N, C-alpha and C positions, 0 to 999 in steps of 0.2 A: 648431676642427676638427682631429682629428689626422690628419697626412699623412706620407706615405714618399715620398723623395727617390730617384728611379732616374736613373743617368747611364751612358753608354756610348761608347766611341770604337771605331772599326772597324778601324783597322790600326796594327800596330806601327811604321808609318811615320809616323804622327801623333803629335804632341806629347801625351805621358802627362799634361801640364798640362791637357789638356782636360777630364778627369774633375775635377779639383779646379777649374776655371772654371764647369762645370756645376753642380755641386753649390753655390758659393759664389751663383750668381745665383740657384738655387732657394731658397737659405736667405733670401735677402734679399726674395726675392718672399714667403715664406711669413712673416716679420716683419711685412711692412708690412701682410699681412691679418690679422696676430695669429693664425694658426695655430700648431699644437705639432707640430715634427718628431719624429716616433716613432722613424723608423729610415731609414738610407741604404743604397740597393743599388746595385752598380755592376759592368758588365762591362767590363774594358779588354782592347783588341785584339783583339774580337771581332766578327764580322761581323753585321750586322742584317738579312742574307738569310734567316736561320731562325731558330728559337726554340729550337732545339736546342742543347746544348752550353753554355748560358749559364747558370751557376750563379746568379748575381746574381739575372736574371730568375725563376728557378725558384723561390728562395728568396721573391721577391716575392708570387708566386702562392700560394705555401703559406701564407705569414702573412694575404694577403688574405682566403684561405678561412677562416683563423681570426678574422677581424675585430680583427686587430691596429691596423688604422688606417681611415680614413674615405675616404682618396682618395690617389692617386699623381701626384706632381707631378714633371714632368720637362720637358726644355728644349722638345721637339717630338715629334710622333708617331712620327717616324721613328727617334726614338732607342729605344722600345720594340720597333718591327719595321719594316723595309723591304718585309716581302712582304704584299699585300694580303690572301690567306687568313689569314696569322697575326695581323695587327693586328685583323682584325674578329673572330677568336677569342679573343684577350686580352680587346677590349672586351666582349664577350658573358659571359666568365666572370667579369671583375671587376664588370659590372653585377649579375650573378647574387649576387655576394658583397654586393652593397651598396656597391661603392666606386667612386668615381669617377675619372676620369682627368682632370687638369688639366695643361696645357702653359703656359709662359711666352709661347708665340706665340699662341696661339688662346684662352687660358682653358680654359672646362669643354668637354670633347671629345663630341661626341653622333655618331651615325650618319653624319650627311652629312660631318662631318670625317674619320671613320674611311674612309668609302668614297672621298672626293675626295683625300685627302692619302695614304692607303695606295695608290691607283693611281698618284699622281704618283711615289711613293717606288719602287713596283715598277718604273715605266717609267724610272727613273732607273738603276737597276740594270742592266736590258737596254741601256741606252744608253751606261753607262760600259763593260759588256762588250765592245760593238762597236767603241769608241772604243780600247779597250784593244787588242784583236785587230789592228785597223787598223794602230796603231802598231808593234806587234809585226811584222806583215808587212813594214811599211816598212823595219824595222832587220834582217830577214832578207836583203831585197832589197840592202842596201848591206853585207852580209857581216858584220853585227853578230849577237851573241847575245842572242835575246830573254828568255831564262830566266836562272837563279842560275850561281854557280859550276860548274864541271865540273871533276873530277879531272884534273891534268895542265896546267890553265891559271890563269893569275892574272887578276884582274879589273882593269882599267884606271881608275882612278878619274876620271870626268868628269860633269860636271854637263849639259854641253850636246851631248855624244856618248856618251851611254849605250850598252852593249852591247860595248864593245872588250875584247879579249883578248889576253894574249901567252902564250907556252909557258912553264912551269914546267920548267925543265930538270932538277931533280931527281926530280918526278913524273913527267915524261914518259919518263925512264929506266927507271921502274917499269912504265909502260904498255908500252913496247918490249919488257921483258924477260917480262911476261906473255904477249904475243902471240908471242916467239920460244919460250918454254918450252911453250907450249901445242901449237905447230906439230910441236916435237921429240917430242911423246908425253906429256908429263905432263898429269895431270888437274888441273882447277881446284881440287880439296883438296889435292893434293901441293904446288901453287903456293903456296897462302894458307898451309899450315902452314909452309913454309920461310919466307915472309914474317913469320910470327908469331914463329917461331924467332929470325930475325935482330933483331925488334923495329922493324919497317917500320911506320909509322901507316898505318892505313887511311884512304879518303877522308874518314871521318867522326872520325878521329883515335884511333879504339881499334883493336881487333883485327880482321883481315879475316876474311869469310866467303865460302863458296864462290859463294854467289848474288852476291856483289858481282862476281863475274868472270863468273858464267854469265849473270845476268840474266834476262829473258824475250825470245826470239825473236820474239814476237808484238808486244810492246810495243817492241822494240828498245831495251832498256834493259841496264845491265851493260856490264862494260868490252869484251868482245868482240863485241858488239853496236853499239856507238857508233860510228856513221859519221863524227862529227866527227873521231876520232883519224886516219881516211884524208882529211880536207880537206873534209869536207862537211856542210853544216847540213841538216837534216831537220826541217821545223816542219808543225805541224798533224797529227800522226800521230793524236792522239786529242782527243776534247773531254771536258770535265768538267761532270756535271751532279749537282746535290744531290737525294739521296734525301729527298723530304717527311716520310718516316716516321722518318728517323734523323738527317737534317741533315748527313751526310756527303756528301763527294764521291765520285763514281764514275766511272772513267774509261771512256770509249766509243770504240772504234777508228773512225776516220774512213776513208772509201773512199780506196783509193790514188791517185785522180784528183784527192783534195783535199789531197794533201801537197804542202808548198813546199820544193824543194832548191836549194841555192845552194853553189857551189863556193868554198872559202875555202882557197887554198893554203897561205898563210902559217900556217894551223893545224894543218898536217897533221905528225902525230908518226910515224905508221907508213905505208909504201908503199902505193899501192892493190893491189899485188901481194900484198902481206901480208894484207892486209885481206881480199881476195877467196879466198886460200886458206884463213884461217881461215873463213869463212862456207861453203865447200865442205867442209872437213872437219865441221864441226858438222852440215851435211845429212847428210853420209854416216854420221855416228854414229844417226841418226834422232832420233825425238822424245824426248817424256818417258818415262823408264823405268817399268814397271808398279810398281815398289816405291816410287816417289814421287807415283803419283796419291793425290789425297786420298781418305781411306776415312772411314766412320762411325767417331766417336770411339768408344773402348773404354770401360769400366766405370770405370777409374781414369784417364782421360785428364786429363793437366795437374797429376796429383797425385804422379807418380812422378819421382824425382830421382836424380842420379849421386851415389853415395857417395863418390867421388874429388875432384870439382870443383864440384859443387852444382848445374851445370847441369840443365835439366829434360831427361828421356828422352824421344825422339819416336821415332815410326814411320819407320824408314828402310829395313826390307825388310818382305816382307808378314808383317803379324802379330806382327813383333818390335820390340821397342824397343831402342834404344841412346842413348848419350849424344850430346847436340846440339853439345856443344864439340867432341867427336872428329870427329862427322860434318860438321860445317859448317866449323870452324876449326882442326882439328887440334891444338887446345892442351890436350887432355886425352889422357892414355895409357889411359883405359879403354876397351878394345875390346869387351869382353862385350857380350852382348846376352842378351835375355829375352823369351819369347814371352807376349801378353796373356793367353792362356789361363792360363799357368801362374802368373801374376800373380793373376789373378782367383781362380783355384782355391785357392791358398795362402793368400793374405790373407783372403778370406771365411771358411776354415776356421779361421784365427786369430780373427777377430771372434767367431767362437762361442765358442772355448774359451776366449779371453782376455778378451772384454768382456761378453758376454751371461751370465755365471754368476750363479747366485742370490746370492751374496756381493756382487757389484758392483750387482745391482739394489738391494739392500737399502741399502746405502750410498749410493747415488746419491741414491734417494728421501729418506732420513733428512736427509743435507745439504742436499738443495735444499728440504725443508720447515723446516729451522732459517733457512735464509737467508731466505725469502720472510716468516718471522716477524719476522726482523731488519729486512727492509725495511718491514714493515707500521708497525712501530713508528717506525721512523725518519720515516715518511712523514707519521703522524700529530703528531710532534712538530713536523715543519716546518710542518704546516697549522696548528697551534695559533699557532706564532710568528707567522707572517703575518698570521692573523686578529686578533691583538693590534695589531700595526703597522696593519692596516687600519681597527681601531676607531679608534686615536689621530688618524689622518688624517681619519676621518670627524667627528671632534668637533672637530677645527680647522676643518674646512669649515663645519660647522654654527655654530661661533662667527663666524666671518667673515662670513657671512649674517646673522647675528643684528646685527652692527655694522652693516653696510648698511642693514639695516631701521631701526634705531635712529639713522640720519641720516649715517653715514659716507661719505665720498666712493666712490662705487663705481669710479670710475675708478682711484683709489689702490688699491683692493684687487683689482682686475682680474689685475694680474700675480702676485700671492700666489695668488690663486683657480686660475690656468693652472698654476702649480707644484704646488699640492695635487691638482689633478685629475691631472695627467700622473703624479705619485707614486702616486697610487690606481690609477690603470691599469696601472702597472709591477707593483704588487703583485698585482692581480687576475691579471697573467699569470703570475706566479709562484706561485700558489695551487693546489696540488694538487687535482684533482677529488676529490669524496668517493667516487666509484666505485674510485678508485685505492687507497682505505683497504683494500678487500677483496682480500688478495693471499695470504691464506693456502691452502695447499693443499687441493684437494677432497677429503672423506673417501674417495674412491673413486681416488685418485689414484695409489697405490701398485699397486692392481688393475688401473686403466688402463695403466700403464706395463708392467706385466707381460704386458699383451696386447698392447701394442706390440712388445715383445721376443719374444713367441711368433709373432707373424704375421710379423716379420722373418726368423726362423729357418726358418720355413714357405717363405718365399721364397727365401732363401739353399739351402735344401735343392732346392730345383727346378733349381739348375744356372744355365743360361743364360737360363732363361726368367722374366727380370726385366720387371716393370712400371715404368712410368714414376715412380711415387711410391717405390716401394722402390728405386730407382736414386738418386732424389734424397737419401732417407733415407741410404742405405749412404755416398753420397759426402760427406754431412756428417758422419757418422760416423768416416771416414777423412780426418784432416788432411792427412797427408805420408806416401809410400812412399819410403824411401830404399834403393836398390839398390848393393849394394856387390861388386865382382868378387872371384872365388875363383880358387883354382888350377884348370886345364883339367881338365875330367872332373867337378867338383863344382858342384852348383847356387848360382846367385848368393845372397848374402845379402840379406834384406829385412829392414828396420827401420821398423816401423810406428807411426804417432803417431795416437791416437785420442782421442774425447772422448764419454762418455756423455752429457753435458749435454743435446745435441742431441735426445735421444729422449724428455726431461721436457717440454719446452715445449709440444707438442700436448696433453697431459694436462690442462692448468690453464685449460680454459675461454678459449682463446686470449687469456689475460692474459699480455703479454710484459714481461718485467722483465730489466734490466740484471744480470747474475751475475758475482759476483766468485769467484775461484778458492778451492777449499776440498776437503777430503777428498771424494774420489770425483768431483771435476770437474777436478782438474788432468789435463792430457794423460796418457792412459796410453800407455807405450811399451813395444813388445814385440818380440822379434826372432824370425825364422823360419829 
């Protein structure tokens, strides 16, 4: 039987050797059963509370659907998932693909194992969360920090009394400076710009952002909102729940009466009066300014970059883009901005005049045709070579069977037979399908491509009235837009990188091929 081994350990606090131990035990189990190990999949330091964001498990499920193995061998059911719904879904999908689940602890897993073990694993997670929170509450009440390191403090290493902190004098001086400069009227952007000029490391070791100081007043993060600097621990402000659709944690604010506050005067960096004055000033300045309110993305959102430093251009005033490094960190001298409407109109006009010309269309179609013909020949050559190797393996298997039929010891031939069977399966997996031999362009490809271009031109002519499909096509057509500042009074220079190849794929009956660069496919650059 062909088996795939799956292993996982859930936290970077655990020993990474756990993966090797699980694989070693599974390999030994497979050896005793005389099974062939086809592949190994693993997820290191990833929780089993969700199946999302687990590349090893995702790859295993894809290969199971392709019938690359007959069973999944793992240490226990909770290695696959600790969530009752997820483990039931995994079992159901693998059963549909004809793949068994076998664990070292229980052997072949059936519906009863899935229900019982899945429920126990799920209850274990709930119990662990409750015990973890209870321990954190106890640490807070004793004046200890339940979380990770906070800027301005050092962790006191201790296995017996965790959560102890001491003030880091150098970082504490920066914290006091930030509060002082803010109260004297400097904006967070001005403060971080000066810190970056002086080369002061940020809390994460890189450059400072204005958001590091501002934070969120609702979630009480950011330096100006952190009450620990005034000598008070605030715990249980929010709870985290996992979105079952994405597997990502989402923060939810807890009611104020559930917050736990504890005075820690030994950790005070700024006085209570300074902190209170800061809170009052932030309240006086009001809430979030309108230009910072999240808006719908514009047509080229995420594709526009600063021509001075390479940082992304973001909406920081109503319908205007500016350099994010200049706006948030003060590390770029580019203070010019450009409206989203101007970018859209100039770029779309350039697309029509630079990319969608008859000559470009002709070159792209011809180059695409030549490339697909080359891939067809290469595919056929690879298939013939693998078929020859398969025929040789088949002859060896037949000869071995003949020897057994003529009286040879079958036990002596079993090992060699397993090796040949594994080699045959590996070759079969590499064998290109016959359907993929047909990669030549459809006779109407050029005409279909021209129709695509004409429909795109029609959409572009409609101005802002884009439909969803056209927006996707335009965004694939434009790879990157670089905005460079110019003297005051002149429009900013725009450098556009585009690629015609994306318009060809839909015209070839949904056959997807990896393309290589060639005439007509190299990114086209033009300046506006």
